[in-house]
Kinemage of the C-alpha trace (Angstrom):
@kinemage 1
@onewidth
@group {chain A} dominant
@subgroup {mainchain}
@vectorlist {calphas} color= white
{ca met a 1} P 86.060 68.601 126.191
{ca thr a 2} L 86.923 65.005 125.293
{ca leu a 3} L 85.707 62.714 122.548
{ca asp a 4} L 84.035 60.556 125.187
{ca asp a 5} L 82.110 63.638 126.402
{ca leu a 6} L 81.090 64.382 122.842
{ca met a 7} L 79.978 60.806 122.247
{ca arg a 8} L 77.454 61.115 125.080
{ca ala a 9} L 76.104 64.487 123.903
{ca pro a 10} L 72.530 64.885 122.700
{ca ala a 11} L 72.125 65.039 118.931
{ca pro a 12} L 73.318 66.799 116.946
{ca ala a 13} L 76.889 66.629 118.211
{ca ser a 14} L 77.744 69.938 116.553
{ca gln a 15} L 75.205 71.795 118.707
{ca trp a 16} L 76.895 70.503 121.849
{ca val a 17} L 80.256 71.730 120.518
{ca leu a 18} L 78.777 75.094 119.545
{ca asp a 19} L 77.209 75.677 122.947
{ca arg a 20} L 80.452 74.963 124.773
{ca asp a 21} L 82.588 76.992 122.422
{ca cys a 22} L 80.339 80.004 122.859
{ca ala a 23} L 80.357 79.608 126.647
{ca glu a 24} L 84.164 79.251 126.804
{ca asn a 25} L 85.008 82.101 124.449
{ca gly a 26} L 82.198 84.603 124.949
{ca leu a 27} L 80.943 84.234 121.402
{ca thr a 28} L 77.426 84.045 120.043
{ca pro a 29} L 76.238 81.130 117.913
{ca gly a 30} L 75.751 83.552 115.039
{ca met a 31} L 79.380 84.653 115.203
{ca val a 32} L 80.677 81.092 115.104
{ca lys a 33} L 78.389 80.071 112.264
{ca glu a 34} L 79.352 83.119 110.226
{ca ala a 35} L 83.029 82.294 110.723
{ca met a 36} L 82.364 78.782 109.458
{ca arg a 37} L 80.474 80.099 106.442
{ca ser a 38} L 83.501 82.242 105.629
{ca arg a 39} L 85.816 79.242 105.888
{ca ile a 40} L 83.587 77.156 103.640
{ca thr a 41} L 83.625 79.971 101.070
{ca glu a 42} L 87.427 80.106 101.201
{ca met a 43} L 87.684 76.331 100.917
{ca arg a 44} L 85.466 76.327 97.862
{ca ser a 45} L 87.480 79.149 96.308
{ca ser a 46} L 90.748 77.265 96.807
{ca ile a 47} L 89.205 74.149 95.263
{ca glu a 48} L 88.015 76.069 92.215
{ca arg a 49} L 91.372 77.776 91.717
{ca gly a 50} L 93.249 74.536 92.215
{ca leu a 51} L 91.150 72.613 89.709
{ca ala a 52} L 91.562 75.328 87.099
{ca ser a 53} L 95.346 75.668 87.304
{ca ser a 54} L 98.303 73.611 86.134
{ca ala a 55} L 100.846 76.181 87.293
{ca pro a 56} L 103.777 74.546 89.083
{ca ser a 57} L 104.592 75.147 92.709
{ca ile a 58} L 107.721 76.977 93.824
{ca thr a 59} L 109.802 73.806 93.632
{ca gly a 60} L 108.117 72.464 90.512
{ca met a 61} L 107.290 69.167 92.216
{ca val a 62} L 103.490 69.627 92.119
{ca gly a 63} L 100.850 71.869 90.607
{ca trp a 64} L 99.117 69.858 87.888
{ca asn a 65} L 97.847 66.838 89.807
{ca ala a 66} L 94.402 68.105 90.824
{ca lys a 67} L 93.514 69.451 87.394
{ca gly a 68} L 94.906 66.349 85.732
{ca leu a 69} L 92.755 64.058 87.862
{ca his a 70} L 89.685 66.279 87.550
{ca asp a 71} L 89.950 66.340 83.747
{ca ala a 72} L 90.845 62.657 83.325
{ca pro a 73} L 88.302 59.972 82.417
{ca asp a 74} L 86.700 58.261 85.410
{ca val a 75} L 88.141 54.843 84.616
{ca leu a 76} L 86.846 53.277 87.851
{ca asn a 77} L 83.380 54.756 87.412
{ca ala a 78} L 83.718 56.105 90.953
{ca pro a 79} L 82.738 59.791 90.751
{ca leu a 80} L 82.745 60.361 94.517
{ca leu a 81} L 86.239 58.933 94.916
{ca lys a 82} L 87.554 61.013 92.022
{ca arg a 83} L 85.896 64.204 93.267
{ca val a 84} L 87.120 63.819 96.847
{ca gln a 85} L 90.694 63.217 95.703
{ca ala a 86} L 90.701 66.065 93.196
{ca tyr a 87} L 89.222 68.538 95.681
{ca ala a 88} L 91.780 67.634 98.333
{ca met a 89} L 94.742 67.967 95.981
{ca ala a 90} L 93.395 71.226 94.555
{ca val a 91} L 93.564 72.841 97.983
{ca asn a 92} L 97.045 71.581 98.754
{ca glu a 93} L 98.402 72.570 95.374
{ca glu a 94} L 97.030 76.054 95.956
{ca asn a 95} L 98.922 76.040 99.240
{ca ala a 96} L 102.079 74.949 97.416
{ca arg a 97} L 101.586 77.858 94.977
{ca met a 98} L 101.244 80.204 97.964
{ca gly a 99} L 97.539 80.702 97.286
{ca arg a 100} L 94.964 81.455 99.963
{ca ile a 101} L 93.710 78.342 101.794
{ca val a 102} L 92.131 77.458 105.127
{ca ala a 103} L 94.453 75.624 107.509
{ca ala a 104} L 92.299 72.721 108.660
{ca pro a 105} L 93.884 72.251 111.116
{ca thr a 106} L 97.230 72.959 109.372
{ca ala a 107} L 98.299 74.097 105.927
{ca gly a 108} L 99.865 70.712 105.222
{ca ser a 109} L 96.550 68.969 105.925
{ca ala a 110} L 94.322 71.701 104.486
{ca gly a 111} L 92.822 69.567 101.728
{ca thr a 112} L 91.401 66.728 103.791
{ca ile a 113} L 88.293 68.407 105.222
{ca pro a 114} L 87.257 70.263 102.039
{ca gly a 115} L 88.050 67.185 99.965
{ca ala a 116} L 85.881 64.937 102.111
{ca leu a 117} L 83.108 67.281 103.276
{ca leu a 118} L 82.617 69.419 100.171
{ca gly a 119} L 83.294 66.441 97.950
{ca val a 120} L 80.513 64.401 99.559
{ca ala a 121} L 78.167 67.407 99.645
{ca asp a 122} L 78.663 68.175 95.961
{ca his a 123} L 78.291 64.508 95.038
{ca leu a 124} L 74.915 64.408 96.817
{ca gly a 125} L 73.765 67.934 95.898
{ca ile a 126} L 73.846 69.232 99.478
{ca pro a 127} L 74.080 73.058 99.716
{ca asp a 128} L 76.918 74.782 101.562
{ca glu a 129} L 74.610 76.102 104.288
{ca gln a 130} L 74.140 72.527 105.493
{ca leu a 131} L 77.912 72.204 105.951
{ca val a 132} L 78.124 74.908 108.621
{ca met a 133} L 77.296 72.775 111.641
{ca pro a 134} L 79.380 69.775 110.480
{ca met a 135} L 82.284 72.250 110.266
{ca val a 136} L 81.590 73.262 113.865
{ca leu a 137} L 81.797 69.590 114.827
{ca ala a 138} L 85.068 69.169 112.913
{ca ala a 139} L 86.523 72.050 114.915
{ca gly a 140} L 85.360 70.439 118.145
{ca val a 141} L 87.038 67.151 117.271
{ca gly a 142} L 90.243 69.005 116.433
{ca lys a 143} L 90.076 70.798 119.763
{ca ala a 144} L 89.645 67.524 121.647
{ca ile a 145} L 92.684 66.045 119.897
{ca ser a 146} L 94.801 69.158 120.461
{ca arg a 147} L 94.282 68.955 124.203
{ca gln a 148} L 96.333 65.750 124.268
{ca met a 149} L 98.689 66.264 121.330
{ca phe a 150} L 100.012 69.202 119.318
{ca ile a 151} L 98.465 69.151 115.850
{ca ser a 152} L 101.622 69.451 113.794
{ca gly a 153} L 103.996 67.205 111.935
{ca ala a 154} L 106.919 68.720 113.797
{ca ala a 155} L 105.401 67.694 117.137
{ca gly a 156} L 104.272 64.172 116.381
{ca gly a 157} L 104.723 63.220 112.755
{ca cys a 158} L 102.097 63.368 110.047
{ca gln a 159} L 99.790 61.200 112.169
{ca ala a 160} L 99.250 64.286 114.342
{ca glu a 161} L 98.531 66.445 111.318
{ca ile a 162} L 96.806 64.468 108.577
{ca gly a 163} L 95.472 62.035 111.171
{ca ser a 164} L 93.773 64.868 113.008
{ca ser a 165} L 92.348 66.343 109.814
{ca ala a 166} L 91.043 62.927 108.752
{ca ala a 167} L 89.370 62.486 112.138
{ca met a 168} L 87.812 65.935 111.903
{ca ala a 169} L 86.592 65.292 108.371
{ca ala a 170} L 85.222 61.844 109.243
{ca ala a 171} L 83.125 63.266 112.087
{ca ala a 172} L 81.850 66.095 109.885
{ca val a 173} L 80.824 63.794 107.029
{ca thr a 174} L 79.127 61.439 109.468
{ca glu a 175} L 77.015 64.222 110.935
{ca leu a 176} L 76.237 65.606 107.471
{ca leu a 177} L 74.787 62.216 106.565
{ca gly a 178} L 72.669 61.957 109.700
{ca gly a 179} L 74.980 60.155 112.075
{ca thr a 180} L 74.505 60.222 115.845
{ca pro a 181} L 77.117 61.776 118.163
{ca arg a 182} L 78.347 58.269 118.940
{ca ala a 183} L 78.745 57.476 115.248
{ca cys a 184} L 80.543 60.779 114.617
{ca val a 185} L 83.047 60.149 117.404
{ca his a 186} L 83.720 56.569 116.347
{ca ala a 187} L 84.234 57.726 112.764
{ca ala a 188} L 86.857 60.166 114.062
{ca ala a 189} L 88.489 57.455 116.171
{ca met a 190} L 88.684 54.991 113.277
{ca ala a 191} L 90.184 57.630 111.002
{ca leu a 192} L 92.774 58.561 113.612
{ca met a 193} L 93.716 55.046 114.719
{ca asn a 194} L 94.542 54.048 111.158
{ca thr a 195} L 97.075 56.857 110.780
{ca ile a 196} L 99.079 56.032 113.921
{ca gly a 197} L 102.778 55.863 113.133
{ca leu a 198} L 102.631 57.965 109.969
{ca val a 199} L 105.822 60.007 109.665
{ca cys a 200} L 106.236 63.552 108.387
{ca asp a 201} L 108.917 63.460 105.675
{ca pro a 202} L 108.402 66.365 103.237
{ca val a 203} L 110.920 66.391 100.420
{ca gly a 204} L 113.202 69.380 100.825
{ca gly a 205} L 111.111 70.504 103.779
{ca tyr a 206} L 108.414 71.789 101.406
{ca val a 207} L 104.757 70.950 101.997
{ca glu a 208} L 104.405 69.351 98.563
{ca val a 209} L 105.642 65.740 98.349
{ca pro a 210} L 104.140 63.562 99.726
{ca cys a 211} L 101.719 66.091 101.251
{ca val a 212} L 99.532 66.801 98.211
{ca ser a 213} L 98.755 63.168 97.405
{ca arg a 214} L 98.574 62.307 101.102
{ca asn a 215} L 95.649 64.702 101.494
{ca ala a 216} L 93.887 62.962 98.608
{ca phe a 217} L 94.351 59.568 100.212
{ca phe a 218} L 93.249 60.659 103.675
{ca ala a 219} L 90.220 62.581 102.450
{ca val a 220} L 89.039 59.239 101.047
{ca his a 221} L 90.105 57.619 104.338
{ca ala a 222} L 87.806 60.047 106.188
{ca val a 223} L 84.867 59.228 103.943
{ca ser a 224} L 85.532 55.505 104.428
{ca ser a 225} L 85.548 56.003 108.203
{ca ala a 226} L 82.217 57.799 107.996
{ca gln a 227} L 80.754 54.966 105.949
{ca leu a 228} L 81.842 52.410 108.539
{ca ala a 229} L 80.452 54.447 111.426
{ca leu a 230} L 77.156 55.059 109.652
{ca ser a 231} L 76.894 51.281 109.299
{ca ser a 232} L 77.187 51.004 113.123
{ca leu a 233} L 80.814 49.854 113.117
{ca glu a 234} L 82.861 51.238 115.997
{ca ser a 235} L 86.447 51.571 117.130
{ca phe a 236} L 87.331 48.693 119.495
{ca ile a 237} L 89.648 51.057 121.378
{ca pro a 238} L 87.724 53.890 123.092
{ca pro a 239} L 88.127 57.182 121.174
{ca asp a 240} L 90.058 59.085 123.844
{ca glu a 241} L 92.439 56.153 124.228
{ca val a 242} L 93.094 56.342 120.484
{ca ile a 243} L 94.212 59.958 120.915
{ca thr a 244} L 96.445 58.942 123.835
{ca ala a 245} L 98.026 56.192 121.760
{ca met a 246} L 98.675 58.570 118.864
{ca ala a 247} L 100.251 61.081 121.256
{ca gln a 248} L 102.493 58.418 122.807
{ca val a 249} L 103.695 57.260 119.386
{ca gly a 250} L 104.316 60.871 118.375
{ca arg a 251} L 106.520 61.483 121.395
{ca met a 252} L 108.473 58.287 120.663
{ca met a 253} L 109.018 59.201 117.024
{ca pro a 254} L 112.606 60.148 116.133
{ca leu a 255} L 113.232 63.795 115.314
{ca glu a 256} L 114.309 62.744 111.804
{ca leu a 257} L 110.722 61.664 111.094
{ca arg a 258} L 109.055 64.826 112.374
{ca glu a 259} L 109.076 67.411 109.564
{ca thr a 260} L 112.839 67.890 109.593
{ca ala a 261} L 113.378 66.422 106.093
{ca glu a 262} L 116.092 64.241 107.649
{ca gly a 263} L 114.363 60.903 107.077
{ca gly a 264} L 111.868 58.999 104.981
{ca leu a 265} L 111.127 60.218 101.450
{ca ala a 266} L 113.148 63.379 102.037
{ca gln a 267} L 116.341 61.319 102.277
{ca thr a 268} L 115.876 59.312 99.089
{ca pro a 269} L 118.313 60.108 96.245
{ca thr a 270} L 115.586 62.044 94.426
{ca gly a 271} L 114.573 63.849 97.595
{ca leu a 272} L 118.160 64.884 98.289
{ca ala a 273} L 118.608 66.042 94.696
{ca val a 274} L 115.553 68.302 95.002
{ca thr a 275} L 116.910 69.691 98.276
{ca ala a 276} L 120.250 70.488 96.658
{ca arg a 277} L 118.597 72.077 93.629
{ca met a 278} L 116.425 74.326 95.767
{ca ala a 279} L 119.402 75.294 97.919
{ca glu a 280} L 121.200 76.520 94.803
{ca lys a 281} L 118.238 78.786 94.007
């Protein structure tokens, strides 16, 4: 399955993904949908726990950001923006506290899809049952990307990880809001193309800084991509070529910028101090 195949599918795009997944893996549609319901439940649980807690992570670098944002005044009068960011950070701070989360597609990018999809749904009063098929579509987009590039920061930098999750989330939000298969795929492509070159530089090697705030930013990025696609804007570069470009950049990226903590923010004086402090523990 490619994004170009998906773009030409009859609406809704998620049904096309579901039919092919069932055929390839010997599953029934009911089994897949139930699995997605379970994941949505777990995502919502991690959001709720994350928003309620200010407990620090293992390193003490994060743990209070989601609750702090959620409880703060909405100074921009932008409730959707605030909700999407808080939801995304809640999930990733739960991950940093070793709480139960859904890797979507990885633990480091786990907040992007729930931040964007559940954030938009809650903002508009859309029930969780209507998120099941958009989740199926998100999985299909992730599968299409993974066939050209490993979805991990170690393989291709954070562009392969948070970029993939942003693309998945953008497609899901677009379908949730009534977008065509073509719009869904172009939303994914625009989200992915604007993450190309993003390095993976976790401080101390822990999935905390900049990962928690990065999920907040790219959950909003996914929603922005959906808004563009729903307004009939499209990626100038064909979607599958965007994946190819991301994969090429990932393979060119130095090892120091691929989740090794040997470059970027991890090598700043503060980043090195955190690494040394954690090593002493």
